[in-house]
C-alpha distance (Angstrom), angle and dihedral (degrees) to the residues before:
residue distance angle dihedral
M1 . . .
N2 3.80 . .
V3 3.80 116.4 .
V4 3.82 124.0 -170.5
A5 3.80 120.7 -164.2
L6 3.81 121.9 -166.8
G7 3.79 129.4 -162.8
G8 3.76 138.2 56.4
G9 3.79 141.9 -137.4
T10 3.80 117.7 72.0
G11 3.81 95.0 -36.5
L12 3.80 101.7 65.8
P13 3.84 95.5 54.5
V14 3.83 89.0 53.4
V15 3.81 89.9 54.9
L16 3.81 91.7 47.0
T17 3.80 91.7 50.0
A18 3.80 89.8 47.8
L19 3.79 92.4 50.7
R20 3.77 96.8 45.2
R21 3.82 92.0 50.3
N22 3.80 93.6 49.9
L23 3.79 109.4 24.6
P24 3.83 116.7 96.0
A25 3.80 112.8 -100.3
S26 3.81 89.5 -110.1
G27 3.80 91.5 58.1
G28 3.78 118.4 100.8
V29 3.80 126.5 -141.8
T30 3.80 126.6 -159.2
A31 3.81 121.6 -173.8
I32 3.80 117.4 -157.0
V33 3.79 105.6 -161.6
T34 3.78 129.1 -161.8
A35 3.81 113.2 -109.7
A36 3.81 97.9 -163.1
D37 3.82 100.8 88.1
D38 3.81 110.8 130.3
G39 3.80 103.1 164.2
G40 3.80 135.3 92.9
S41 3.78 120.1 -6.5
S42 3.81 92.9 -16.1
G43 3.78 91.8 54.9
V44 3.79 93.0 48.7
L45 3.81 93.2 48.9
R46 3.80 94.2 47.4
R47 3.80 91.2 49.4
Q48 3.81 95.4 45.3
Y49 3.80 99.9 40.2
G50 3.80 106.9 16.8
V51 3.82 93.3 -120.7
L52 3.77 128.6 143.2
P53 3.82 110.8 -89.6
P54 3.80 101.2 -91.4
G55 3.81 104.2 -166.8
D56 3.81 101.6 87.0
I57 3.81 91.2 40.1
R58 3.82 90.1 51.6
N59 3.79 92.4 52.9
C60 3.80 91.8 48.9
L61 3.80 92.6 50.1
I62 3.80 91.3 49.4
A63 3.82 90.7 49.5
L64 3.82 88.8 56.6
A65 3.82 97.6 36.3
R66 3.79 123.0 124.9
V67 3.79 98.7 -156.8
A68 3.79 137.7 107.5
P69 3.82 113.8 -70.0
E70 3.81 88.9 -116.8
V71 3.81 90.1 61.9
S72 3.79 91.9 52.4
A73 3.80 90.0 47.1
A74 3.81 90.7 50.6
L75 3.81 91.3 52.7
Q76 3.82 88.9 53.0
Y77 3.84 92.7 47.4
R78 3.81 110.5 115.1
F79 3.80 125.6 -138.7
D80 3.78 122.9 -163.4
G81 3.79 107.4 -98.8
G82 3.79 97.2 174.8
A83 3.79 101.0 -117.9
A84 3.81 90.8 35.6
E85 3.78 141.6 5.1
H86 3.79 106.7 -107.4
P87 3.82 120.2 -146.3
V88 3.80 111.1 -135.9
G89 3.81 89.0 -120.7
N90 3.80 91.0 58.0
L91 3.80 90.8 52.7
L92 3.80 91.0 48.5
L93 3.81 92.8 50.9
A94 3.80 92.2 45.0
A95 3.81 90.8 51.6
L96 3.81 92.4 47.9
D97 3.81 89.7 47.8
M98 3.81 89.2 56.0
V99 3.82 97.1 47.8
A100 3.82 104.9 31.6
A101 3.78 124.8 88.7
D102 3.81 91.8 -108.1
E103 3.79 141.8 -15.1
V104 3.80 96.6 -93.1
T105 3.80 90.1 51.6
A106 3.81 90.1 50.1
I107 3.81 91.1 55.0
R108 3.80 91.5 45.7
L109 3.81 90.7 52.9
A110 3.81 90.5 51.0
A111 3.81 89.2 48.7
E112 3.80 90.7 53.3
L113 3.80 90.5 52.4
L114 3.81 89.1 53.9
G115 3.79 96.9 44.4
V116 3.81 92.4 -114.2
D117 3.80 111.0 165.0
D118 3.80 93.8 -178.2
H119 3.80 129.1 73.5
V120 3.79 129.4 -100.4
L121 3.81 115.3 -170.9
P122 3.79 131.8 176.9
S123 3.79 111.6 -124.7
T124 3.81 87.2 -123.9
T125 3.79 134.4 -0.8
Q126 3.79 92.5 -145.7
R127 3.79 118.6 101.7
V128 3.78 99.3 -107.0
H129 3.78 136.2 173.2
L130 3.77 125.3 -150.0
V131 3.81 115.7 -122.7
A132 3.80 125.2 -165.1
D133 3.79 124.2 -156.4
L134 3.80 107.0 -152.9
L135 3.79 128.8 -148.3
D136 3.81 90.9 -115.4
G137 3.82 90.7 60.5
R138 3.80 97.2 -102.9
T139 3.79 125.1 125.0
V140 3.80 125.0 -140.8
H141 3.81 121.9 -160.7
G142 3.78 122.3 -153.8
E143 3.80 133.2 42.4
S144 3.79 93.5 -115.6
E145 3.82 92.8 50.1
I146 3.79 98.1 50.3
P147 3.84 98.4 78.7
R148 3.81 89.2 51.3
S149 3.80 95.3 59.9
G150 3.81 95.6 93.0
T151 3.82 91.1 -145.8
P152 3.83 130.1 97.1
I153 3.80 114.9 -96.7
K154 3.79 120.0 -117.4
R155 3.80 96.9 -172.6
V156 3.79 142.4 -32.7
R157 3.80 128.4 -132.1
L158 3.78 140.2 169.5
D159 3.78 131.1 -99.9
P160 3.01 115.4 -118.8
P161 3.80 91.2 40.9
D162 3.81 93.0 -154.7
A163 3.81 94.5 63.4
V164 3.78 113.5 138.4
A165 3.77 131.7 -144.3
A166 3.80 116.4 -94.1
P167 3.81 117.9 -100.9
G168 3.78 109.7 -78.8
V169 3.80 97.3 19.9
L170 3.80 99.7 100.5
E171 3.81 90.9 40.1
A172 3.81 91.0 53.5
L173 3.80 90.9 50.8
H174 3.80 91.3 48.5
E175 3.82 92.5 51.3
A176 3.80 97.2 42.3
D177 3.78 122.6 119.7
A178 3.80 90.1 -166.6
M179 3.81 135.9 15.2
I180 3.78 124.9 -158.9
L181 3.79 124.2 -161.9
G182 3.80 120.8 -170.9
P183 2.90 163.5 -33.9
G184 3.79 102.7 170.5
S185 3.78 140.5 73.4
F186 3.77 98.8 -22.4
Y187 3.79 103.6 -145.8
T188 3.80 100.7 23.8
S189 3.82 98.5 43.6
V190 3.81 113.4 15.8
L191 3.80 99.9 34.9
A192 3.81 91.0 34.2
A193 3.81 87.6 66.3
L194 3.80 93.5 41.5
V195 3.83 96.5 53.1
V196 3.81 95.0 62.2
P197 3.82 101.7 117.0
G198 3.78 110.6 -93.6
V199 3.81 96.8 15.8
A200 3.83 99.6 94.0
E201 3.81 89.4 43.9
A202 3.81 90.7 51.8
V203 3.80 90.5 49.1
M204 3.81 90.3 51.5
R205 3.81 93.7 47.8
S206 3.77 95.1 47.0
R207 3.79 121.8 103.1
A208 3.79 89.5 -144.1
I209 3.78 124.5 119.4
R210 3.81 106.2 -102.5
I211 3.80 117.4 -144.4
Y212 3.78 128.7 -176.5
V213 3.80 118.7 -161.7
C214 3.78 102.6 -155.1
N215 3.79 119.9 -143.9
A216 3.77 115.7 -106.1
M217 3.82 93.4 -141.3
T218 3.78 134.2 37.9
E219 3.82 117.4 -113.4
P220 3.80 120.7 -126.5
G221 3.79 109.4 -118.5
E222 3.80 94.0 12.4
T223 3.81 114.3 49.9
D224 3.80 105.1 8.9
G225 3.80 108.6 168.1
Y226 3.81 94.0 3.2
G227 3.78 122.9 150.4
V228 3.78 126.1 -176.8
A229 3.82 90.5 -80.9
E230 3.80 93.9 56.8
H231 3.81 91.2 50.5
L232 3.81 89.9 53.8
Q233 3.80 91.7 47.1
A234 3.81 89.2 53.7
F235 3.81 90.1 51.8
A236 3.80 88.5 53.8
A237 3.81 90.4 51.5
H238 3.81 88.9 55.1
G239 3.78 99.9 50.3
L240 3.81 106.5 -78.6
A241 3.77 103.9 113.0
Q242 3.79 123.2 -144.1
G243 3.78 107.7 -75.1
A244 3.81 94.7 23.5
L245 3.80 91.5 115.1
D246 3.78 116.6 71.3
Y247 3.81 98.1 -167.6
V248 3.79 137.1 18.7
I249 3.80 116.1 -163.8
V250 3.81 112.3 -149.3
N251 3.79 127.5 -172.4
T252 3.80 121.5 -119.1
S253 3.82 97.8 174.0
P254 3.82 109.7 126.3
I255 3.79 112.0 -116.0
P256 3.83 112.8 -140.4
L257 3.79 115.3 -113.3
K258 3.82 92.0 -120.1
V259 3.79 91.1 55.2
R260 3.81 92.7 44.7
S261 3.79 90.4 50.7
R262 3.79 92.0 52.6
Y263 3.80 91.4 50.1
A264 3.81 91.0 45.1
A265 3.82 89.0 56.6
E266 3.81 86.7 59.0
G267 3.82 93.0 47.0
A268 3.82 99.3 -100.9
C269 3.79 130.0 122.7
P270 3.83 136.6 173.2
V271 3.80 114.8 -73.5
D272 3.80 111.2 -108.2
P273 3.83 103.8 -111.4
D274 3.81 96.8 -165.1
F275 3.78 106.6 114.9
G276 3.76 136.5 112.0
L277 3.78 141.7 116.3
P278 3.82 112.3 -143.7
G279 3.79 111.4 -115.0
E280 3.80 94.6 4.6
P281 3.79 129.7 99.0
P282 2.87 137.3 -70.4
V283 3.77 103.0 57.0
I284 3.80 109.3 -146.0
V285 3.81 112.5 -134.3
R286 3.80 111.5 -163.6
A287 3.80 117.6 -164.4
D288 3.78 146.3 150.2
L289 3.80 99.5 -94.3
L290 3.79 111.2 154.5
E291 3.77 135.1 101.2
S292 3.77 117.2 -127.4
G293 3.77 116.7 -111.3
P294 3.81 141.8 70.2
V295 3.83 95.6 -55.9
V296 3.81 121.9 70.4
R297 3.78 101.6 -130.3
H298 3.79 136.2 146.4
A299 3.81 114.4 -104.9
P300 3.83 112.0 -128.6
D301 3.80 92.2 -146.8
K302 3.82 91.2 54.9
L303 3.80 96.7 40.8
G304 3.80 98.0 42.4
P305 3.82 100.2 67.4
I306 3.81 91.1 47.8
L307 3.80 93.2 50.1
C308 3.79 92.7 47.8
E309 3.80 92.9 47.0
L310 3.80 91.5 51.9
A311 3.81 93.3 42.8
A312 3.81 90.2 53.0
K313 3.82 90.1 60.4
R314 3.81 88.1 75.3
L315 3.80 88.8 66.3
E316 3.82 89.2 51.4
W317 3.80 89.7 55.3
V318 3.81 94.7 54.3
C-alpha cells in the first residue's frame, strides 16, 4: 500500500507519525511538502542563500526518522542566527541543498542520515511565493503575510505561475493507493501544495482513495468562521471538484472550556462539524482525534488507525 500525504506546517508531521506507527512495514509513505514558506528561519535561509525553505521538510524527516531521540532533539535545537533562531536541521538541509546535485538529492541524503525509508519531496523545486487573492479585490504576496490581511481569502496561487512539480511528485500521486490532505494551515500549507501546476489534476485523475483530515479549529486570517462545508468549497475553488474527496475525518473530541477560551482570545473557534449528504461523497468520519493538553492537536495514535483503515479500502476496490 502506497500512501501520499500533502501539506506542511505542524499538521503533515502528525500524519506521517500516525502512518509510520500504524502502517504495515511493507507500506510506503511519500510526503509532498509545500515549498512556499517564507517566514522565520526558513525565510531567512531562502533569502540569504537561495535554498528551498527547509523547515517543513525538516519536521517531516524527523517524523519519519529512525534514530535515537537525542538525535531528533539535536536537529530541532535552535541556534541564534541574528534575524532568526536556526534549528540545526534547517542548517543541515540548507548546506546539503548548496552542495548536492539538486534539491531532491539533498533531501534524500538527509533522509539517509536519519534512517528514513520513506520519501519526502518538495512540491516544487522552484523558488516560489504564495499569493492570495482576497474577496475585497486586493492581492497579498508571501505565505507569512497572508494570515495578516484581515480579509477573507478567495484563492491562493503561486508566483511564478509556471512553476512545475518537483521530480517524483506526479509519479507518486499516480501510484498512490491513498492520498491524505491536512490537517494544517489550510491555505498556506494544504492548498499551497495543491496549487502547484499539475498537482490538483494528478489528484483528480488518481484512482487512490482521497482523505481530508479537517482541522479541529479555525485559523485567524485564513479560515475564520469556516465549517467543514467551507473547507470543501475552498477545495473545489482550487481544482478538487465536488465529490473528489472520498472521506473527510472530523474531530469529535470535546475541547475544554479553558482551552477554547484561550483560542477564542486569538480569534479561533472549533470547526463546525455538521456536514454531510446521505449517499453522496465525501463520507464524513467523526472520531475522537485530539491529544489532551493546552494545544488543540491531532493525536497520531488516534488518527493513525483510522487513516490506515480507510487507506486499506483501496485494496478492497481492486
